[in-house]
C-alpha positions, 0 to 999 in steps of 0.5 A: 556490487553486492548492494548488501549480505546478510549479517552472516555474511559478513563475520567481523561486523557489529550491527547496531541493529539486535534483536531481544526474544523477550527482553534478552539478546538474539545472537548471530543470524536472526530472521522473523517470518509469516505468511505476509512477508520476513524480517531480517537485518541486511548489511549495507556496502559502500563501494569499495564493498566493506559494510558502513550498516545494517538496518531491518530488510522487511520483504513483504508476500508478493500484493497490489496496489489499486487505483479503482476506478469509473465512470458516471453516464453524465458523458456530458460532464468534465467532472464523470471520474469517480476513483474508491477511497477506502477508510481503514484504521491502522493501529501501528500508525502513531497520532501526529496531532495526539502525542503518546500512546492511547490515542483512537488508530488512525483512519486513513483514506486511501487505494484498496490493495492485498496480498495474492492467494498462493495457495489458489496461484491468484495471477496479480490481474484476479487480485485486482480484481477481487481486492477492488470487490472486497472493498470497494464494493464493485461488482461488475469490472469492465476494464484490469490496466497496468501504467507503463512500468507496473510496480511500486515500491513503498520505501525502499529504504526498509523493503527490498520488495515491489507490489505490483500496480492495478488500474481496475475500472467498474461499472460505477452502476454496479457497486453492492454495499461493503460487508465488514470483516473482523479480519480487515476492518473497512470503515467505508467505501466511497468511488468520490471525485477526483477534484473532491479527493485532490482537496484531500489530499490537499487538506491532509484529512476529509470531511469524515476525518480519514488522514490522506497522507500514505504515502503508498495511496499518494503515490499510486493516486500519482501516477493514474492521475500521470498516465490518463490525464485526459480523465480529470480537469486540469 
């Protein structure tokens, strides 16, 4: 059974979601595209194949979600592992503490992530290395691995596509100063102890005010901890 169909494949269905351009409704099938993904209306079917409701489906271009991490030289201590956290503003997010418009962009504590370079034919592993370097300042990668089920869905209620998951171990002695980018502003990057990261997740914020409630980041941190329980004190 097909779980969804394009709007044009269900001619008698009356869509609940409509596209407006310059305040005018667009009749029939529609699609919005960019180099980073596409959006179209998908009609959800019941077990008998009959349409139930419709919802926009957002397809992302091939991309990776990354846990960048390293080990300190203090091998005798239990607190030897550091996890990369970047602090990045996300202007699309409402601020639950400040209702209404006009608030500053919410800054999130999150994992490195990024899109694969299609023109260069970049692999997922190469993308993970590049994004780790660009977003955390790591100049030396020791190993790139993946969890047993190496895919991630940010929200299957409206995202059909999956992200590739990578764990990138870096040399913490070779972390360069983070360079700013106008295309993707990152306020800071820090390789922090797991205990501090868990505290930030529990509290919801860190000492800089960054919010630790991005589901993609929290989910991948959990996958990493479950995959490598030997790396963190518990």
